[in-house]
N, C-alpha and C positions, 0 to 999 in steps of 0.2 A: 239849191243854196245851202252852204255849209252853216251849221248852227254852232253858236258859242258853246264851248265845252266838248264838242265832238272830237274824238281822237282818230287820226288818220295814219295809215302806214303808206309812205310815199315810195317812189321808185328807188330811193337810196336805202330802203329797208329801215328807215328811222321812223319813229312815231312822233307825230306833231299834234298839238292841241290847238284848236281854233279859239283864238282870243276874241276876235270880232269879225263880223262880215258886214260890208256896207254896199249900197248901190250907188254908183256914180256914172253918169253918162250912159245909162242903159246897160251897164255891165256890173257884175258882182265881183267884189274883191274881198279877200280874206287875209287876216293877219295871223300867222301861225308861229308857234314856238316849239322847238325840239324838246321832247319830254326828258331827255337825258342831259341836254346842254342848253340851259336857258339863255345863253349868249348867242345861240344859233336861232335866228328868227328869219322869217320869210314873208314876203308879200306876194300874193298870188291872184291871178285873174281866173275866174271860172268860165270855161268855154265848153258847153255841152257837158260831156262826162270827163273833161280834162282839167287838170289843175296846172296852170302855167305860171312859173316864177317870174315876177316882175324884176327887171334889172335896170330899167330906165330911171335915172336919178331924179329927173324932173317929175315924173309920175309918182315916184315914191315920196317925194316931198309933199305933193298934193294929198296923197293917201294918208300920210302921217297926220296932217291937220284934220282930215275927215275922221280918222280912227280916234284921235284924241278927243274930238268933240263928241263922237258917238259914245265913247267910254265914259266921258265926263257926265253926259246926260243920263247914262244908266246908273250912275252912283247917286244921283239926287232925285 
């Protein structure tokens, strides 16, 4: 599982910071932001040692709600 604040270098040779990681439906998902371009963000599924980018819009919508709730709970 990726930890909040962890910095990763992905296959595009860009560095990303883990903003949050959640568990949903027995899978781990992470919300990443490009360290050089904060408008470049990514939602990923962790599978074994692989980080797979999520492109399914319905899944991203569900993940956004979960990440928001997770981040809100960390603030209070």
